[in-house]
N, CA and C atoms as an extended XYZ file, in Angstrom:
576
Properties=species:S:1:pos:R:3:atomname:S:1:resname:S:1:resid:I:1 pbc="F F F"
N       100.951      129.708     -214.148 N   MET     1
C       101.518      128.496     -214.704 CA  MET     1
C       101.292      127.347     -213.745 C   MET     1
N       100.923      126.224     -214.254 N   HIS     2
C       100.711      125.033     -213.456 CA  HIS     2
C       102.061      124.535     -212.982 C   HIS     2
N       102.236      124.403     -211.695 N   GLY     3
C       103.532      124.092     -211.117 CA  GLY     3
C       104.115      122.752     -211.522 C   GLY     3
N       103.272      121.812     -211.947 N   LEU     4
C       103.793      120.514     -212.317 CA  LEU     4
C       103.883      120.322     -213.818 C   LEU     4
N       103.713      121.383     -214.570 N   MET     5
C       103.873      121.264     -216.009 CA  MET     5
C       105.362      121.301     -216.287 C   MET     5
N       106.010      120.171     -216.051 N   VAL     6
C       107.458      120.111     -216.188 CA  VAL     6
C       107.817      119.641     -217.584 C   VAL     6
N       108.897      120.182     -218.083 N   GLN     7
C       109.372      119.745     -219.388 CA  GLN     7
C       109.935      118.351     -219.188 C   GLN     7
N       109.180      117.373     -219.613 N   GLY     8
C       109.628      116.004     -219.445 CA  GLY     8
C       110.495      115.551     -220.582 C   GLY     8
N       110.193      115.986     -221.771 N   VAL     9
C       110.949      115.586     -222.939 CA  VAL     9
C       111.148      116.815     -223.798 C   VAL     9
N       112.367      117.157     -224.122 N   GLY    10
C       112.628      118.287     -224.992 CA  GLY    10
C       113.004      117.812     -226.373 C   GLY    10
N       112.455      118.427     -227.412 N   MET    11
C       112.788      118.054     -228.774 CA  MET    11
C       113.329      119.276     -229.493 C   MET    11
N       114.594      119.283     -229.807 N   ALA    12
C       115.176      120.362     -230.595 CA  ALA    12
C       114.940      119.999     -232.047 C   ALA    12
N       114.023      120.723     -232.667 N   GLY    13
C       113.678      120.397     -234.044 CA  GLY    13
C       113.072      119.020     -234.178 C   GLY    13
N       112.605      118.446     -233.066 N   LEU    14
C       112.021      117.109     -233.020 CA  LEU    14
C       113.001      116.036     -233.449 C   LEU    14
N       114.273      116.293     -233.317 N   LEU    15
C       115.271      115.310     -233.717 CA  LEU    15
C       115.713      114.411     -232.570 C   LEU    15
N       115.753      114.948     -231.377 N   ALA    16
C       116.309      114.159     -230.279 CA  ALA    16
C       115.655      114.535     -228.965 C   ALA    16
N       115.700      113.618     -228.017 N   LEU    17
C       115.214      113.881     -226.671 CA  LEU    17
C       116.352      114.436     -225.843 C   LEU    17
N       116.031      115.249     -224.902 N   SER    18
C       117.050      115.698     -223.951 CA  SER    18
C       116.438      115.694     -222.571 C   SER    18
N       117.198      115.272     -221.600 N   ALA    19
C       116.706      115.239     -220.225 CA  ALA    19
C       116.694      116.645     -219.653 C   ALA    19
N       115.884      116.823     -218.643 N   CYS    20
C       115.742      118.138     -218.026 CA  CYS    20
C       116.456      118.178     -216.694 C   CYS    20
N       116.168      119.252     -215.952 N   ASN    21
C       116.869      119.473     -214.694 CA  ASN    21
C       116.775      118.271     -213.778 C   ASN    21
N       117.898      117.955     -213.170 N   GLY    22
C       117.934      116.897     -212.192 CA  GLY    22
C       118.088      115.496     -212.751 C   GLY    22
N       118.111      115.314     -214.053 N   ALA    23
C       118.269      113.978     -214.608 CA  ALA    23
C       119.732      113.571     -214.522 C   ALA    23
N       120.008      112.360     -214.031 N   PRO    24
C       121.389      111.898     -213.985 CA  PRO    24
C       121.992      111.846     -215.390 C   PRO    24
N       123.287      112.058     -215.476 N   LEU    25
C       123.979      112.060     -216.765 CA  LEU    25
C       123.754      110.750     -217.512 C   LEU    25
N       123.769      109.631     -216.792 N   ARG    26
C       123.541      108.320     -217.415 CA  ARG    26
C       122.187      108.287     -218.129 C   ARG    26
N       121.158      108.861     -217.486 N   ASP    27
C       119.827      108.871     -218.090 CA  ASP    27
C       119.759      109.844     -219.258 C   ASP    27
N       120.384      111.005     -219.129 N   ALA    28
C       120.414      111.962     -220.230 CA  ALA    28
C       121.086      111.327     -221.444 C   ALA    28
N       122.136      110.575     -221.210 N   TYR    29
C       122.838      109.890     -222.296 CA  TYR    29
C       121.935      108.831     -222.937 C   TYR    29
N       121.195      108.076     -222.114 N   ALA    30
C       120.298      107.038     -222.632 CA  ALA    30
C       119.183      107.644     -223.484 C   ALA    30
N       118.703      108.823     -223.101 N   LEU    31
C       117.588      109.449     -223.823 CA  LEU    31
C       117.949      109.851     -225.252 C   LEU    31
N       119.229      109.988     -225.543 N   ARG    32
C       119.616      110.384     -226.897 CA  ARG    32
C       119.242      109.308     -227.924 C   ARG    32
N       118.981      108.079     -227.465 N   LYS    33
C       118.584      106.985     -228.360 CA  LYS    33
C       117.118      107.081     -228.788 C   LYS    33
N       116.351      107.936     -228.119 N   VAL    34
C       114.904      107.995     -228.350 CA  VAL    34
C       114.554      109.158     -229.266 C   VAL    34
N       113.820      108.851     -230.325 N   ASP    35
C       113.288      109.881     -231.209 CA  ASP    35
C       111.766      109.838     -231.081 C   ASP    35
N       111.151      110.868     -230.513 N   PRO    36
C       109.707      110.831     -230.301 CA  PRO    36
C       108.900      110.757     -231.594 C   PRO    36
N       109.525      111.070     -232.704 N   VAL    37
C       108.814      111.006     -233.983 CA  VAL    37
C       108.724      109.568     -234.479 C   VAL    37
N       109.640      108.700     -234.030 N   THR    38
C       109.634      107.322     -234.534 CA  THR    38
C       109.442      106.258     -233.458 C   THR    38
N       109.535      106.610     -232.181 N   THR    39
C       109.422      105.598     -231.131 CA  THR    39
C       108.049      104.935     -231.148 C   THR    39
N       107.994      103.685     -230.736 N   ASP    40
C       106.747      102.925     -230.692 CA  ASP    40
C       105.868      103.461     -229.572 C   ASP    40
N       104.798      104.161     -229.926 N   VAL    41
C       103.939      104.803     -228.930 CA  VAL    41
C       103.290      103.776     -228.003 C   VAL    41
N       103.064      102.559     -228.498 N   GLN    42
C       102.444      101.546     -227.647 CA  GLN    42
C       103.399      101.038     -226.572 C   GLN    42
N       104.701      101.260     -226.752 N   ALA    43
C       105.686      100.854     -225.752 CA  ALA    43
C       106.027      101.991     -224.794 C   ALA    43
N       105.531      103.189     -225.056 N   LEU    44
C       105.849      104.357     -224.235 CA  LEU    44
C       105.206      104.227     -222.860 C   LEU    44
N       106.023      104.373     -221.816 N   ARG    45
C       105.553      104.319     -220.438 CA  ARG    45
C       106.112      105.511     -219.679 C   ARG    45
N       105.336      106.023     -218.751 N   VAL    46
C       105.750      107.124     -217.879 CA  VAL    46
C       105.567      106.641     -216.449 C   VAL    46
N       106.502      107.000     -215.581 N   ALA    47
C       106.366      106.714     -214.153 CA  ALA    47
C       106.566      108.018     -213.387 C   ALA    47
N       105.831      108.157     -212.298 N   VAL    48
C       105.907      109.333     -211.448 CA  VAL    48
C       106.191      108.861     -210.022 C   VAL    48
N       107.267      109.390     -209.427 N   ALA    49
C       107.603      109.065     -208.038 CA  ALA    49
C       107.303      110.284     -207.175 C   ALA    49
N       106.516      110.082     -206.128 N   VAL    50
C       106.091      111.158     -205.231 CA  VAL    50
C       106.103      110.645     -203.788 C   VAL    50
N       106.094      111.555     -202.804 N   PRO    51
C       105.999      111.114     -201.403 CA  PRO    51
C       104.733      110.286     -201.178 C   PRO    51
N       104.753      109.440     -200.162 N   ASP    52
C       103.632      108.524     -199.940 CA  ASP    52
C       102.337      109.208     -199.510 C   ASP    52
N       102.366      110.506     -199.192 N   THR    53
C       101.125      111.226     -198.880 CA  THR    53
C       100.574      111.958     -200.108 C   THR    53
N       101.231      111.789     -201.244 N   ILE    54
C       100.790      112.382     -202.511 CA  ILE    54
C       100.398      111.240     -203.441 C   ILE    54
N        99.335      111.434     -204.202 N   ARG    55
C        98.957      110.410     -205.187 CA  ARG    55
C        98.299      111.086     -206.376 C   ARG    55
N        98.305      110.406     -207.512 N   PRO    56
C        97.570      110.955     -208.657 CA  PRO    56
C        96.080      110.986     -208.344 C   PRO    56
N        95.396      111.986     -208.878 N   THR    57
C        93.948      112.041     -208.715 CA  THR    57
C        93.325      111.002     -209.634 C   THR    57
N        92.026      110.918     -209.602 N   GLN    58
C        91.337      109.951     -210.450 CA  GLN    58
C        91.412      110.313     -211.932 C   GLN    58
N        91.766      111.578     -212.226 N   GLU    59
C        91.931      111.972     -213.616 CA  GLU    59
C        93.162      111.282     -214.188 C   GLU    59
N        93.178      111.114     -215.489 N   ALA    60
C        94.362      110.554     -216.130 CA  ALA    60
C        95.481      111.592     -216.113 C   ALA    60
N        96.695      111.112     -216.097 N   VAL    61
C        97.851      111.991     -216.268 CA  VAL    61
C        97.862      112.425     -217.720 C   VAL    61
N        98.284      113.657     -217.972 N   GLU    62
C        98.300      114.158     -219.344 CA  GLU    62
C        99.717      114.291     -219.871 C   GLU    62
N        99.864      113.988     -221.161 N   MET    63
C       101.077      114.297     -221.897 CA  MET    63
C       100.670      115.360     -222.905 C   MET    63
N       101.346      116.489     -222.874 N   VAL    64
C       101.007      117.605     -223.744 CA  VAL    64
C       102.138      117.796     -224.752 C   VAL    64
N       101.784      117.784     -226.016 N   ALA    65
C       102.751      118.009     -227.095 CA  ALA    65
C       102.515      119.392     -227.670 C   ALA    65
N       103.595      120.054     -227.990 N   SER    66
C       103.517      121.395     -228.572 CA  SER    66
C       104.392      121.443     -229.806 C   SER    66
N       103.870      122.010     -230.873 N   LEU    67
C       104.638      122.261     -232.088 CA  LEU    67
C       104.590      123.748     -232.364 C   LEU    67
N       105.757      124.336     -232.593 N   THR    68
C       105.832      125.756     -232.915 CA  THR    68
C       106.484      125.903     -234.270 C   THR    68
N       105.758      126.522     -235.185 N   SER    69
C       106.282      126.724     -236.542 CA  SER    69
C       107.366      127.796     -236.510 C   SER    69
N       108.210      127.850     -237.559 N   PRO    70
C       109.234      128.892     -237.604 CA  PRO    70
C       108.658      130.303     -237.461 C   PRO    70
N       107.396      130.489     -237.837 N   GLY    71
C       106.745      131.790     -237.699 CA  GLY    71
C       106.241      132.072     -236.300 C   GLY    71
N       106.377      131.111     -235.378 N   GLY    72
C       105.995      131.323     -233.991 CA  GLY    72
C       104.587      130.883     -233.640 C   GLY    72
N       103.880      130.242     -234.557 N   VAL    73
C       102.523      129.774     -234.287 CA  VAL    73
C       102.605      128.424     -233.568 C   VAL    73
N       102.005      128.351     -232.385 N   ALA    74
C       102.065      127.126     -231.581 CA  ALA    74
C       100.763      126.342     -231.685 C   ALA    74
N       100.896      125.025     -231.751 N   GLN    75
C        99.758      124.111     -231.716 CA  GLN    75
C        99.975      123.170     -230.542 C   GLN    75
N        98.924      122.950     -229.740 N   MET    76
C        99.010      122.083     -228.572 CA  MET    76
C        98.142      120.844     -228.788 C   MET    76
N        98.648      119.720     -228.332 N   TYR    77
C        97.933      118.446     -228.412 CA  TYR    77
C        98.023      117.789     -227.043 C   TYR    77
N        96.902      117.263     -226.548 N   THR    78
C        96.877      116.634     -225.240 CA  THR    78
C        96.493      115.165     -225.382 C   THR    78
N        97.268      114.312     -224.708 N   PHE    79
C        97.023      112.868     -224.734 CA  PHE    79
C        96.920      112.375     -223.301 C   PHE    79
N        95.907      111.565     -223.035 N   ASP    80
C        95.714      111.027     -221.692 CA  ASP    80
C        96.569      109.788     -221.485 C   ASP    80
N        97.101      109.672     -220.283 N   LEU    81
C        97.846      108.489     -219.862 CA  LEU    81
C        97.050      107.823     -218.754 C   LEU    81
N        96.977      106.502     -218.792 N   ILE    82
C        96.216      105.758     -217.793 CA  ILE    82
C        97.154      104.861     -216.987 C   ILE    82
N        96.738      104.500     -215.766 N   PRO    83
C        97.595      103.650     -214.917 CA  PRO    83
C        97.892      102.304     -215.565 C   PRO    83
N        99.075      101.797     -215.256 N   ILE    84
C        99.465      100.455     -215.688 CA  ILE    84
C        99.692       99.614     -214.439 C   ILE    84
N        99.549       98.298     -214.573 N   PRO    85
C        99.825       97.435     -213.414 CA  PRO    85
C       101.321       97.434     -213.119 C   PRO    85
N       101.646       97.011     -211.917 N   ASN    86
C       103.047       96.934     -211.529 CA  ASN    86
C       103.755       95.898     -212.404 C   ASN    86
N       104.889       96.272     -212.969 N   THR    87
C       105.706       95.394     -213.800 CA  THR    87
C       107.085       95.303     -213.152 C   THR    87
N       107.910       94.334     -213.533 N   PRO    88
C       109.249       94.236     -212.937 CA  PRO    88
C       110.078       95.520     -213.099 C   PRO    88
N       109.998       96.178     -214.256 N   ASP    89
C       110.790       97.398     -214.442 CA  ASP    89
C       110.233       98.556     -213.627 C   ASP    89
N       108.932       98.607     -213.433 N   LEU    90
C       108.329       99.629     -212.574 CA  LEU    90
C       108.667       99.334     -211.098 C   LEU    90
N       108.675       98.058     -210.736 N   ALA    91
C       109.053       97.668     -209.373 CA  ALA    91
C       110.504       98.061     -209.096 C   ALA    91
N       111.367       97.986     -210.106 N   LYS    92
C       112.768       98.380     -209.934 CA  LYS    92
C       112.864       99.871     -209.628 C   LYS    92
N       112.052      100.700     -210.306 N   VAL    93
C       112.025      102.133     -210.017 CA  VAL    93
C       111.609      102.343     -208.561 C   VAL    93
N       110.589      101.613     -208.120 N   ALA    94
C       110.108      101.747     -206.738 CA  ALA    94
C       111.181      101.322     -205.737 C   ALA    94
N       111.925      100.254     -206.052 N   GLU    95
C       112.995       99.788     -205.156 CA  GLU    95
C       114.078      100.842     -204.969 C   GLU    95
N       114.296      101.655     -205.986 N   ASP    96
C       115.361      102.667     -205.950 CA  ASP    96
C       114.941      103.944     -205.221 C   ASP    96
N       113.697      104.005     -204.747 N   GLN    97
C       113.188      105.206     -204.077 CA  GLN    97
C       113.402      105.118     -202.573 C   GLN    97
N       113.467      106.278     -201.899 N   PRO    98
C       113.458      106.258     -200.432 CA  PRO    98
C       112.157      105.619     -199.929 C   PRO    98
N       112.167      105.159     -198.683 N   ALA    99
C       111.021      104.445     -198.116 CA  ALA    99
C       109.734      105.258     -198.123 C   ALA    99
N       109.828      106.595     -198.078 N   ASP   100
C       108.617      107.415     -198.026 CA  ASP   100
C       108.121      107.863     -199.404 C   ASP   100
N       108.639      107.240     -200.476 N   MET   101
C       108.211      107.575     -201.844 CA  MET   101
C       107.465      106.387     -202.436 C   MET   101
N       106.523      106.691     -203.327 N   GLN   102
C       105.821      105.645     -204.061 CA  GLN   102
C       105.834      105.987     -205.544 C   GLN   102
N       105.665      104.965     -206.371 N   VAL   103
C       105.778      105.124     -207.818 CA  VAL   103
C       104.483      104.690     -208.483 C   VAL   103
N       104.039      105.495     -209.452 N   TYR   104
C       102.861      105.189     -210.247 CA  TYR   104
C       103.282      105.127     -211.716 C   TYR   104
N       102.786      104.122     -212.427 N   GLY   105
C       103.122      103.971     -213.838 CA  GLY   105
C       101.923      104.252     -214.730 C   GLY   105
N       102.210      104.732     -215.958 N   PHE   106
C       101.155      105.118     -216.900 CA  PHE   106
C       101.556      104.778     -218.329 C   PHE   106
N       100.548      104.639     -219.184 N   ARG   107
C       100.740      104.471     -220.628 CA  ARG   107
C        99.689      105.294     -221.348 C   ARG   107
N        99.878      105.513     -222.622 N   ILE   108
C        98.925      106.310     -223.381 CA  ILE   108
C        97.611      105.546     -223.515 C   ILE   108
N        96.514      106.257     -223.407 N   VAL   109
C        95.183      105.668     -223.560 CA  VAL   109
C        95.069      105.106     -224.985 C   VAL   109
N        94.617      103.854     -225.147 N   PRO   110
C        94.527      103.284     -226.499 CA  PRO   110
C        93.757      104.165     -227.486 C   PRO   110
N        92.714      104.847     -227.019 N   ASP   111
C        91.942      105.711     -227.916 CA  ASP   111
C        92.738      106.917     -228.404 C   ASP   111
N        93.840      107.258     -227.735 N   ASP   112
C        94.657      108.408     -228.141 CA  ASP   112
C        95.831      108.035     -229.047 C   ASP   112
N        96.039      106.745     -229.294 N   ILE   113
C        97.185      106.332     -230.108 CA  ILE   113
C        97.077      106.867     -231.529 C   ILE   113
N        95.912      106.795     -232.138 N   ALA   114
C        95.745      107.325     -233.502 CA  ALA   114
C        95.989      108.834     -233.529 C   ALA   114
N        95.525      109.543     -232.512 N   ALA   115
C        95.754      110.991     -232.442 CA  ALA   115
C        97.243      111.288     -232.256 C   ALA   115
N        97.954      110.451     -231.486 N   PHE   116
C        99.388      110.646     -231.304 CA  PHE   116
C       100.127      110.416     -232.626 C   PHE   116
N        99.695      109.408     -233.373 N   GLU   117
C       100.300      109.153     -234.689 CA  GLU   117
C       100.061      110.342     -235.628 C   GLU   117
N        98.875      110.933     -235.588 N   ALA   118
C        98.587      112.125     -236.407 CA  ALA   118
C        99.476      113.290     -235.974 C   ALA   118
N        99.675      113.446     -234.656 N   PHE   119
C       100.589      114.482     -234.165 CA  PHE   119
C       101.990      114.257     -234.723 C   PHE   119
N       102.459      113.014     -234.719 N   ARG   120
C       103.807      112.734     -235.204 CA  ARG   120
C       103.950      113.038     -236.688 C   ARG   120
N       102.909      112.815     -237.459 N   THR   121
C       102.952      113.184     -238.878 CA  THR   121
C       103.155      114.690     -239.011 C   THR   121
N       102.421      115.460     -238.215 N   LYS   122
C       102.592      116.919     -238.216 CA  LYS   122
C       103.974      117.309     -237.706 C   LYS   122
N       104.481      116.568     -236.718 N   ALA   123
C       105.804      116.860     -236.161 CA  ALA   123
C       106.899      116.654     -237.205 C   ALA   123
N       106.768      115.610     -238.013 N   ARG   124
C       107.757      115.379     -239.077 CA  ARG   124
C       107.778      116.546     -240.053 C   ARG   124
N       106.589      117.007     -240.448 N   ALA   125
C       106.512      118.148     -241.373 CA  ALA   125
C       107.074      119.408     -240.716 C   ALA   125
N       106.783      119.591     -239.445 N   ASN   126
C       107.284      120.753     -238.714 CA  ASN   126
C       108.814      120.717     -238.632 C   ASN   126
N       109.362      119.507     -238.428 N   LYS   127
C       110.810      119.342     -238.349 CA  LYS   127
C       111.457      119.742     -239.673 C   LYS   127
N       110.843      119.335     -240.773 N   GLU   128
C       111.383      119.680     -242.098 CA  GLU   128
C       111.367      121.179     -242.339 C   GLU   128
N       110.443      121.885     -241.675 N   ASP   129
C       110.356      123.344     -241.804 CA  ASP   129
C       111.175      124.058     -240.721 C   ASP   129
N       112.022      123.325     -239.989 N   ASP   130
C       112.840      123.880     -238.903 CA  ASP   130
C       112.004      124.410     -237.743 C   ASP   130
N       110.876      123.786     -237.497 N   GLY   131
C       110.047      124.170     -236.357 CA  GLY   131
C       110.581      123.551     -235.079 C   GLY   131
N       109.951      123.885     -233.962 N   GLN   132
C       110.327      123.378     -232.652 CA  GLN   132
C       109.175      122.564     -232.068 C   GLN   132
N       109.498      121.701     -231.123 N   GLY   133
C       108.465      120.917     -230.471 CA  GLY   133
C       108.883      120.508     -229.078 C   GLY   133
N       107.902      120.110     -228.282 N   SER   134
C       108.198      119.608     -226.946 CA  SER   134
C       107.089      118.674     -226.495 C   SER   134
N       107.422      117.820     -225.559 N   LEU   135
C       106.449      116.973     -224.876 CA  LEU   135
C       106.607      117.252     -223.391 C   LEU   135
N       105.507      117.419     -222.688 N   THR   136
C       105.540      117.593     -221.247 CA  THR   136
C       104.624      116.567     -220.611 C   THR   136
N       104.898      116.239     -219.372 N   VAL   137
C       104.055      115.319     -218.614 CA  VAL   137
C       103.462      116.117     -217.467 C   VAL   137
N       102.144      116.050     -217.323 N   ASP   138
C       101.443      116.840     -216.324 CA  ASP   138
C       100.633      115.923     -215.406 C   ASP   138
N       101.269      115.428     -214.328 N   PRO   139
C       100.504      114.585     -213.405 CA  PRO   139
C        99.595      115.429     -212.526 C   PRO   139
N        98.333      115.087     -212.472 N   LYS   140
C        97.377      115.741     -211.578 CA  LYS   140
C        97.473      115.030     -210.234 C   LYS   140
N        97.907      115.746     -209.209 N   LEU   141
C        98.178      115.138     -207.914 CA  LEU   141
C        97.290      115.719     -206.828 C   LEU   141
N        97.150      114.972     -205.746 N   CYS   142
C        96.476      115.473     -204.552 CA  CYS   142
C        97.246      114.972     -203.342 C   CYS   142
N        96.978      115.574     -202.183 N   HIS   143
C        97.684      115.161     -200.965 CA  HIS   143
C        96.703      114.666     -199.923 C   HIS   143
N        97.169      113.706     -199.136 N   GLU   144
C        96.407      113.207     -197.999 CA  GLU   144
C        96.982      113.860     -196.753 C   GLU   144
N        96.172      114.072     -195.756 N   GLY   145
C        96.636      114.716     -194.539 CA  GLY   145
C        96.418      116.216     -194.587 C   GLY   145
N        96.976      116.913     -193.599 N   ALA   146
C        96.726      118.343     -193.437 CA  ALA   146
C        97.330      119.192     -194.543 C   ALA   146
N        98.509      118.818     -195.035 N   ALA   147
C        99.191      119.633     -196.051 CA  ALA   147
C       100.174      118.754     -196.813 C   ALA   147
N       100.561      119.173     -198.009 N   PRO   148
C       101.597      118.427     -198.735 CA  PRO   148
C       102.895      118.430     -197.925 C   PRO   148
N       103.693      117.387     -198.057 N   PRO   149
C       104.926      117.318     -197.271 CA  PRO   149
C       105.932      118.390     -197.694 C   PRO   149
N       106.860      118.658     -196.799 N   ASP   150
C       107.956      119.580     -197.097 CA  ASP   150
C       109.236      118.896     -196.629 C   ASP   150
N       110.114      118.550     -197.545 N   PRO   151
C       110.122      118.871     -198.967 CA  PRO   151
C       109.124      118.014     -199.748 C   PRO   151
N       108.847      118.447     -200.974 N   LEU   152
C       107.920      117.759     -201.862 CA  LEU   152
C       108.651      117.391     -203.156 C   LEU   152
N       109.365      116.241     -203.141 N   PRO   153
C       110.076      115.837     -204.353 CA  PRO   153
C       109.133      115.255     -205.402 C   PRO   153
N       109.536      115.351     -206.648 N   LEU   154
C       108.787      114.801     -207.772 CA  LEU   154
C       109.803      114.329     -208.797 C   LEU   154
N       109.678      113.064     -209.220 N   VAL   155
C       110.560      112.526     -210.246 CA  VAL   155
C       109.684      111.917     -211.339 C   VAL   155
N       109.968      112.276     -212.587 N   ILE   156
C       109.240      111.734     -213.726 CA  ILE   156
C       110.207      110.899     -214.556 C   ILE   156
N       109.773      109.677     -214.884 N   TYR   157
C       110.580      108.720     -215.635 CA  TYR   157
C       109.914      108.412     -216.976 C   TYR   157
N       110.716      107.952     -217.919 N   LEU   158
C       110.229      107.539     -219.236 CA  LEU   158
C       110.835      106.188     -219.586 C   LEU   158
N       110.044      105.353     -220.228 N   LYS   159
C       110.541      104.108     -220.809 CA  LYS   159
C       109.929      103.989     -222.196 C   LYS   159
N       110.766      103.645     -223.166 N   THR   160
C       110.306      103.451     -224.545 CA  THR   160
C       110.875      102.138     -225.067 C   THR   160
N       110.536      101.794     -226.299 N   ALA   161
C       111.067      100.578     -226.913 CA  ALA   161
C       112.590      100.635     -227.029 C   ALA   161
N       113.146      101.840     -227.145 N   GLU   162
C       114.592      101.987     -227.291 CA  GLU   162
C       115.347      101.870     -225.969 C   GLU   162
N       114.637      102.002     -224.863 N   LEU   163
C       115.261      101.995     -223.539 CA  LEU   163
C       114.960      100.680     -222.838 C   LEU   163
N       115.951      100.099     -222.182 N   ASP   164
C       115.743       98.831     -221.497 CA  ASP   164
C       115.284       99.016     -220.048 C   ASP   164
N       115.078      100.281     -219.642 N   ARG   165
C       114.667      100.581     -218.275 CA  ARG   165
C       114.015      101.959     -218.265 C   ARG   165
N       113.373      102.290     -217.145 N   PHE   166
C       112.867      103.649     -216.957 CA  PHE   166
C       114.065      104.566     -216.713 C   PHE   166
N       114.061      105.730     -217.346 N   VAL   167
C       115.119      106.720     -217.129 CA  VAL   167
C       114.487      108.015     -216.639 C   VAL   167
N       115.248      108.761     -215.854 N   VAL   168
C       114.749      110.018     -215.287 CA  VAL   168
C       114.664      111.075     -216.376 C   VAL   168
N       113.483      111.678     -216.506 N   LEU   169
C       113.306      112.829     -217.395 CA  LEU   169
C       113.485      114.119     -216.629 C   LEU   169
N       112.927      114.146     -215.432 N   ASN   170
C       112.949      115.364     -214.636 CA  ASN   170
C       112.911      114.981     -213.172 C   ASN   170
N       113.695      115.685     -212.393 N   SER   171
C       113.716      115.441     -210.954 CA  SER   171
C       113.712      116.783     -210.242 C   SER   171
N       112.667      117.018     -209.466 N   VAL   172
C       112.542      118.247     -208.683 CA  VAL   172
C       112.737      117.854     -207.224 C   VAL   172
N       113.781      118.381     -206.594 N   LYS   173
C       114.077      118.001     -205.211 CA  LYS   173
C       113.022      118.512     -204.233 C   LYS   173
N       112.483      119.704     -204.492 N   ASN   174
C       111.458      120.243     -203.613 CA  ASN   174
C       110.561      121.171     -204.436 C   ASN   174
N       109.422      120.651     -204.822 N   LEU   175
C       108.473      121.429     -205.612 CA  LEU   175
C       108.041      122.688     -204.882 C   LEU   175
N       108.081      122.666     -203.554 N   ARG   176
C       107.686      123.838     -202.768 CA  ARG   176
C       108.578      125.042     -203.066 C   ARG   176
N       109.812      124.802     -203.493 N   GLU   177
C       110.708      125.911     -203.832 CA  GLU   177
C       110.347      126.539     -205.180 C   GLU   177
N       109.601      125.794     -206.003 N   ASP   178
C       109.269      126.264     -207.347 CA  ASP   178
C       107.893      126.902     -207.471 C   ASP   178
N       107.045      126.733     -206.456 N   VAL   179
C       105.687      127.284     -206.526 CA  VAL   179
C       105.340      128.000     -205.224 C   VAL   179
N       104.416      128.938     -205.321 N   THR   180
C       103.939      129.636     -204.130 CA  THR   180
C       102.995      128.719     -203.351 C   THR   180
N       102.699      129.075     -202.102 N   ASP   181
C       101.756      128.282     -201.310 CA  ASP   181
C       100.390      128.222     -201.995 C   ASP   181
N        99.978      129.332     -202.608 N   GLN   182
C        98.693      129.352     -203.309 CA  GLN   182
C        98.723      128.389     -204.490 C   GLN   182
N        99.809      128.403     -205.276 N   ASP   183
C        99.928      127.481     -206.401 CA  ASP   183
C        99.992      126.035     -205.923 C   ASP   183
N       100.627      125.800     -204.769 N   LEU   184
C       100.729      124.450     -204.242 CA  LEU   184
C        99.349      123.892     -203.934 C   LEU   184
N        98.431      124.748     -203.467 N   ARG   185
C        97.055      124.279     -203.212 CA  ARG   185
C        96.356      123.896     -204.513 C   ARG   185
N        96.777      124.478     -205.623 N   ILE   186
C        96.214      124.131     -206.933 CA  ILE   186
C        96.897      122.881     -207.474 C   ILE   186
N        98.229      122.814     -207.319 N   VAL   187
C        99.021      121.711     -207.843 CA  VAL   187
C        98.710      120.411     -207.114 C   VAL   187
N        98.576      120.457     -205.800 N   ALA   188
C        98.318      119.255     -205.008 CA  ALA   188
C        97.266      119.556     -203.952 C   ALA   188
N        96.009      119.679     -204.380 N   PRO   189
C        94.934      119.950     -203.406 CA  PRO   189
C        94.691      118.709     -202.548 C   PRO   189
N        93.901      118.865     -201.483 N   PRO   190
C        93.558      117.682     -200.679 CA  PRO   190
C        92.839      116.626     -201.519 C   PRO   190
N        93.133      115.371     -201.272 N   CYS   191
C        92.445      114.279     -201.984 CA  CYS   191
C        91.007      114.197     -201.475 C   CYS   191
N        90.104      113.876     -202.362 N   SER   192
C        88.700      113.772     -201.929 CA  SER   192
C        88.247      112.336     -201.921 C   SER   192
């Protein structure tokens, strides 16, 4: 399993978002306003906070959607996220970080918006059939220096049209506790 494939957004029957481990209660409460089936995909933003010796690779960050029918058949959809320029709300996320953390912001690639809309059409039908779904955010990271830092925190944020700020989806205090050293070399290899 890829160590950074964190459940960023959970959809119970695709009706509501729920925050994952480490999300503050305030953010979990804010996420209840977001419905991934109806939210404006063009307003969807993701931010990733990592130590300053970790950075996203040149690959785009991926958002992976999964739909599972009541019969257990799963369908996976992958959407690329691309970097966004620094904005006041992204700068606010950065201000709230410790000095040794940096924040990167992303949005869905314009070419993937139509595919995301097609996924949502399928998600609505799946919801009517009592199916399940999820969205995950998979940042491809690398490390500078001899080794990734210890501890290795990772925080993933979401902002949508329904939210007036970035909210925490997932916060891992030390990724090193969740993956083996071998997996860590895969999750955050040296930057090239």
